[in-house]
C-alpha positions in Angstrom: -23.8 11.0 27.1 -21.8 11.1 30.3 -18.4 12.8 30.2 -15.3 11.2 31.6 -12.5 13.0 33.3 -9.8 14.5 31.0 -7.4 11.6 31.5 -5.4 10.7 28.3 -7.7 8.8 26.0 -4.9 6.3 25.2 -4.8 5.3 28.9 -7.9 3.2 28.6 -8.5 1.3 25.3 -9.8 -2.0 26.6 -13.4 -1.5 25.1 -12.0 -0.2 21.8 -9.6 -3.1 21.5 -12.5 -5.4 22.0 -14.5 -3.5 19.3 -11.6 -3.9 16.9 -11.5 -7.6 17.5 -15.2 -7.8 16.7 -14.7 -5.8 13.5 -11.9 -8.0 12.3 -14.1 -11.1 13.0 -16.9 -9.5 11.0 -14.6 -8.6 8.1 -13.3 -12.2 8.0 -16.7 -13.8 8.2 -18.0 -11.5 5.4 -15.2 -12.0 2.9 -14.0 -15.6 3.6 -12.7 -17.3 0.5 -11.4 -20.9 -0.2 -8.0 -20.1 1.4 -8.2 -16.7 3.1 -10.2 -13.6 2.5 -11.1 -11.9 -0.8 -12.3 -8.3 -0.9 -12.1 -7.4 -4.6 -11.8 -3.8 -5.5 -15.3 -2.5 -6.4 -16.6 -6.0 -5.6 -18.8 -7.6 -3.0 -16.1 -8.1 -0.3 -14.9 -4.5 -0.5 -18.5 -3.2 -0.3 -19.2 -5.4 2.7 -16.3 -3.8 4.5 -17.4 -0.3 3.6 -20.9 -1.1 4.8 -19.6 -2.5 8.1 -17.7 0.8 8.7 -20.7 2.9 7.7 -23.0 1.0 10.1 -20.5 1.7 13.0 -20.3 5.3 11.9 -24.1 5.6 12.3 -23.8 4.0 15.8 -21.2 6.6 16.7 -23.2 9.4 15.2 -20.4 10.4 12.7 -20.8 12.5 9.6 -20.6 10.4 6.4 -19.4 11.3 2.9 -18.8 9.1 -0.1 -16.8 10.7 -2.9 -17.1 10.1 -6.7 -14.7 7.1 -6.6 -16.5 5.5 -3.6 -14.0 6.5 -0.9 -15.6 6.7 2.5 -15.1 9.5 5.0 -16.5 9.2 8.5 -16.0 12.4 10.6 -16.3 13.3 14.3 -16.9 17.0 14.1 -14.6 19.3 16.0 -15.4 22.4 17.9 -13.8 24.6 15.3 -14.9 23.3 11.9 -12.6 25.8 10.2 -9.4 24.2 11.4 -7.7 21.6 9.2 -8.8 18.1 10.0 -6.7 15.2 11.3 -7.2 12.2 8.9 -6.4 8.6 9.4 -7.4 5.4 7.5 -6.3 2.9 4.9 -7.8 0.6 2.3 -10.5 -2.0 2.7 -9.9 -4.2 -0.4 -7.6 -7.3 -0.3 -5.6 -9.4 -2.8 -7.4 -12.7 -3.8 -7.2 -15.2 -1.0 -5.2 -12.7 1.1 -5.0 -12.0 4.8 -7.6 -10.2 7.0 -5.4 -7.3 8.2 -3.6 -5.7 5.2 -5.3 -2.3 4.9 -8.2 -3.1 7.1 -6.2 -2.7 10.4 -5.8 1.0 9.6 -9.5 1.6 9.1 -10.4 -0.4 12.1 -7.9 1.5 14.2 -9.3 4.8 13.0 -12.8 3.7 13.9 -11.7 2.5 17.3 -10.0 5.8 17.9 -13.2 7.7 17.1 -15.2 5.3 19.3 -12.8 6.2 22.2 -13.6 10.0 21.8 -17.3 9.2 21.8 -17.1 7.0 24.9 -15.2 9.8 26.7 -17.9 12.3 25.7 -15.2 14.7 24.5 -15.2 16.9 21.5 -11.9 17.5 19.6 -10.8 21.0 18.6 -10.8 20.0 15.0 -12.5 17.4 12.8 -11.3 13.8 13.1 -11.9 11.9 9.9 -11.4 8.2 9.1 -11.1 7.4 5.4 -11.9 4.0 3.9 -10.0 4.0 0.7 -11.1 2.1 -2.4 -9.0 -0.1 -4.7 -5.5 0.0 -3.3 -4.5 -3.5 -4.4 -3.0 -3.9 -7.9 -4.3 -7.5 -8.1 -7.7 -6.3 -9.4 -6.8 -3.3 -11.7 -3.3 -2.6 -13.1 -3.0 0.9 -11.7 -1.6 1.9 -8.3 -3.6 3.6 -5.5 -6.8 4.1 -7.5 -9.0 5.3 -4.7 -6.5 7.7 -3.1 -5.3 9.1 -6.4 -8.9 9.6 -7.6 -9.6 11.5 -4.3 -6.8 13.9 -5.2 -7.8 14.2 -8.9 -4.6 12.3 -9.9 -6.0 9.2 -11.5 -5.1 9.0 -15.2 -8.4 9.3 -17.1 -7.4 6.5 -19.5 -7.0 4.0 -16.6 -10.8 4.1 -16.2 -11.1 2.5 -19.7 -7.9 0.5 -20.1 -7.8 -1.1 -16.7 -9.8 -4.3 -16.7 -10.5 -6.6 -13.7 -9.2 -10.0 -14.7 -12.0 -12.0 -13.0 -14.8 -10.1 -14.7 -13.4 -8.7 -17.9 -15.1 -5.3 -17.1 -13.4 -1.9 -17.0 -12.7 0.2 -13.9 -15.2 2.8 -15.1 -17.8 0.1 -15.5 -17.2 -1.3 -12.0 -17.3 2.2 -10.5 -20.6 2.9 -12.2 -22.2 -0.4 -11.3 -21.2 0.3 -7.6 -23.1 3.6 -7.8 -20.2 6.0 -8.1 -19.3 8.6 -10.7 -16.4 7.6 -13.1 -17.1 10.7 -15.3 -16.3 13.0 -12.4 -13.1 10.9 -11.7 -12.3 11.1 -15.4 -12.4 14.9 -15.2 -9.9 14.8 -12.4 -12.2 16.7 -9.9 -10.3 16.6 -6.6 -12.3 15.4 -3.6 -9.7 16.6 -1.0 -7.7 19.8 -0.5 -4.3 19.7 1.3 -5.1 23.1 3.0 -8.0 21.4 4.8 -5.9 18.5 6.2 -3.6 19.0 9.2 -2.0 15.5 8.7 -2.7 12.0 7.5 -1.8 9.1 9.9 -1.9 5.5 8.6 -1.7 2.5 10.8 -0.8 -0.6 8.8 0.5 -4.1 9.4 4.2 -4.6 8.6 4.4 -6.7 5.4 8.0 -7.8 5.9 9.8 -9.6 8.7 11.7 -6.9 10.6 9.3 -6.4 13.6 9.0 -10.1 14.0 12.7 -10.7 13.9 13.3 -7.9 16.3 10.5 -9.0 18.6 9.1 -5.5 18.7 5.3 -4.8 18.3 5.4 -1.4 16.6 7.3 0.4 14.0 7.5 4.1 13.3 7.9 4.6 9.5 10.7 6.8 8.2 9.8 6.7 4.5 7.7 4.9 2.0 9.6 3.4 -0.9 8.7 4.4 -4.5 9.1 2.1 -7.3 9.9 1.4 -11.0 7.8 -1.4 -12.4 8.8 -3.1 -15.7 5.8 -5.2 -16.8 7.1 -6.6 -20.1 10.8 -7.0 -20.3 11.6 -9.1 -23.5 14.8 -10.9 -24.5 14.9 -11.9 -28.2 17.5 -14.3 -29.4 17.3 -17.2 -31.8 15.9 -20.7 -31.4 18.3 -23.5 -32.4 19.1 -27.2 -32.0 20.3 -28.1 -28.5 23.0 -30.4 -29.7 24.0 -29.1 -33.1 24.6 -25.4 -32.3 28.0 -24.6 -30.8 28.3 -22.1 -27.9 30.0 -19.3 -29.9 27.2 -19.0 -32.4 24.3 -19.4 -30.0 21.9 -16.5 -29.3 20.4 -17.9 -26.1 17.7 -15.8 -24.6 17.7 -17.6 -21.2 21.5 -17.3 -20.7 21.4 -13.6 -21.7 18.6 -13.1 -19.2 20.5 -15.0 -16.5 23.6 -12.7 -17.0 21.4 -9.6 -16.9 19.7 -10.7 -13.7 23.0 -11.6 -12.1 24.3 -8.1 -12.8 21.1 -6.7 -11.5 21.8 -8.5 -8.2 25.5 -7.4 -8.2 24.4 -3.8 -8.6 21.9 -4.2 -5.8 24.6 -5.6 -3.5 26.9 -2.7 -4.4 24.3 -0.1 -3.5 23.5 -1.9 -0.3 27.2 -2.1 0.7 27.3 1.8 0.3 24.2 2.3 2.6 21.9 3.1 -0.3 18.2 2.1 -0.1 17.3 -0.3 -2.8 15.3 -3.6 -3.2 14.9 -5.5 -6.5 12.4 -8.3 -7.5 11.9 -10.3 -10.6 8.4 -11.6 -10.0 7.9 -13.4 -13.4 10.4 -15.0 -15.7 9.2 -17.3 -18.4 9.7 -18.7 -22.0 7.0 -19.5 -24.5 5.2 -22.6 -23.3 3.8 -23.2 -26.9 7.3 -23.2 -28.3 9.9 -24.2 -25.7 11.1 -27.7 -25.2 14.1 -29.5 -23.6 16.0 -29.9 -26.8 15.6 -26.3 -28.2 17.8 -23.3 -27.5 15.4 -20.7 -26.2 14.9 -17.8 -28.5 12.6 -15.7 -26.4 12.2 -14.9 -22.7 10.0 -12.4 -20.8 10.4 -11.1 -17.2 9.2 -8.4 -14.9 11.1 -6.2 -12.5 10.0 -4.3 -9.4 12.7 -1.8 -8.3 12.2 0.1 -5.1 13.9 2.9 -3.1 13.1 5.9 -0.9 15.2 7.9 -3.3 13.6 8.5 -6.7 16.8 10.0 -8.2 18.5 6.7 -7.3 15.7 4.8 -9.2 16.4 6.9 -12.3 20.1 6.1 -12.0 19.2 2.3 -11.7 17.1 2.6 -14.8 19.9 4.1 -16.8 22.4 1.5 -15.6 20.1 -1.4 -16.3 19.5 -0.2 -19.9 23.3 0.1 -20.4 23.8 -3.4 -19.0 21.1 -4.7 -21.5 22.9 -3.1 -24.4 26.2 -4.5 -23.4 24.8 -8.0 -23.0 22.8 -7.7 -26.2 25.9 -6.6 -28.3 28.1 -9.5 -26.9 25.5 -12.3 -27.1 23.8 -11.3 -30.3 20.4 -10.8 -28.6 18.1 -7.9 -28.0 17.1 -7.1 -24.4 14.2 -4.7 -24.4 13.2 -3.5 -20.8 10.2 -1.5 -22.3 8.4 1.2 -20.5 8.1 1.5 -16.7 5.7 2.9 -14.3 7.0 5.2 -11.6 5.4 5.5 -8.2 7.1 8.3 -6.3 8.5 7.7 -2.9 6.2 8.8 -0.2 7.6 11.5 2.1 7.1 11.2 5.8 6.8 14.4 7.8 9.8 14.5 10.1 7.9 16.4 12.8 5.1 13.7 12.9 7.7 10.9 12.7 9.5 12.4 15.7 6.2 12.9 17.5 5.3 9.2 17.1 8.7 8.1 18.4 8.4 10.5 21.4 4.9 9.3 22.2 5.8 5.7 21.9 8.6 6.3 24.5 6.2 8.2 26.8 3.6 5.4 26.5 6.1 2.6 27.1 5.6 1.1 23.7 8.5 -0.8 22.3 9.2 0.4 18.8 11.8 0.8 16.1 12.1 3.3 13.3 12.1 1.6 9.8 11.4 2.2 6.1 8.2 0.9 4.5 9.1 -1.4 1.6 5.6 -1.6 0.4 3.6 1.2 -1.1 0.7 2.7 0.8 -2.1 5.3 0.3 -0.1 7.6 2.7 2.3 8.1 -0.2 -0.3 9.8 -2.3 -1.2 12.1 0.6 2.4 12.9 1.1 3.0 13.7 -2.6 -0.1 15.8 -2.5 1.4 18.1 0.2 -0.2 16.6 3.3 2.1 16.0 6.3 2.0 12.2 6.7 3.2 9.6 9.1 2.7 5.8 9.5 2.6 3.2 12.3 3.5 -0.4 11.6 2.1 -3.2 13.7 4.0 -6.6 13.9 2.5 -9.3 11.6 3.6 -12.9 11.3 4.0 -14.8 8.1 4.3 -11.9 5.8 1.4 -10.4 3.9 -0.7 -10.9 0.7 -1.3 -14.4 1.8 -3.9 -16.2 4.0 -1.4 -16.7 6.8 -1.2 -13.0 7.9 -1.3 -13.2 11.8 -1.5 -10.0 13.6 -1.9 -10.5 17.4 -4.6 -8.3 18.8 -2.2 -7.3 21.7 0.2 -5.9 19.1 -2.7 -4.0 17.4 -3.6 -2.6 20.8 -0.1 -1.1 21.1 -0.4 0.5 17.6 -3.9 1.8 18.4 -2.6 3.3 21.7 0.1 5.2 19.7 -2.4 6.4 17.2 -4.9 7.6 19.8 -2.0 9.4 21.7 -0.8 11.0 18.5 -4.3 12.3 17.4 -4.9 13.7 20.9 -1.4 15.3 21.0 -1.8 16.9 17.5 -5.3 18.1 18.3 -4.1 19.7 21.6 -0.9 21.3 20.3 -2.1 23.2 17.2 
């Protein structure tokens, strides 16, 4: 293989951008669904994506490893195998009828980065590893970050048997085993990664909100990854009654009680926002019993969900306490019971300040228009950060939001994100 001059690798990425476009086309063609793309966790679409990356890894003569949960690691060996590796990557599954870029953009960027090193005929000082993560999307199994948590030995053992894929009715453990992996090893919590062996984890991802589009900026440097509280089964219990015969003062209306509760949730959110505190709140489901409700009946029961997010986990705990107090107050006054139930808590993902500052500096030096911003969505990077690995993220502008077929990432914007990733990897490799 011919060796190019030692010009910065990020100065010439035309071939790698073209390679990335080909990979995106192949991913779309191999997982096309009725509306968008579907790459089910531990299903055919996700496996197709992993096989595509493995095939490219063989072309690039990379080392390949697949762990007990099916996570894929493709490594360009460094000159000193004893140095901690630089890792990058993301997930390769998608939501049902989703877009083509959520998750996949990070793996494709990593593979394009390794292809650039190979084309240059250069060997890094330390190992460079791209990770294709399994099962990040909650749409398939009701547990967050399955692949990355399994890699760190952090996946709850009971999730293997209690998490069932809704389209198949089969458990997570069965899906893992059917795909050729080792759920028993995952159940034992055997770590597949060690923080001491990893210099940093860099994840490129499409932005899933509107900020970069609104600001007309192609790239974001992430300042933090919001954690969340998820309440899956909030229940308001009042009393059914006649819509005409029951006076207001004696009604125990579940819908009006819920409406007051949600109004006070929004008021609390606005108050936190006005004080510069990071908080976002979503009620994704709110419904009465379709078998019982009718136009002429006072609703006696209602169910809803809540997703509360912040970069500050202490703030999330304060919000939980406040919401439970609000629920008690409304329940006492209205004669209803508002039970928020248990929550799941995904901790905020710490971003390493040194790597965040490095990305911002390199973006300026490379002439890449960028903005620093929080990540509202959760990402596999959060698990790496919580596990003690210095972590950073690059966002790429994406039209039309995410988790829908209309995701629209321009390849020119991706090229800017790729340029920053390549520059960062080269800079980290040279400076440690």
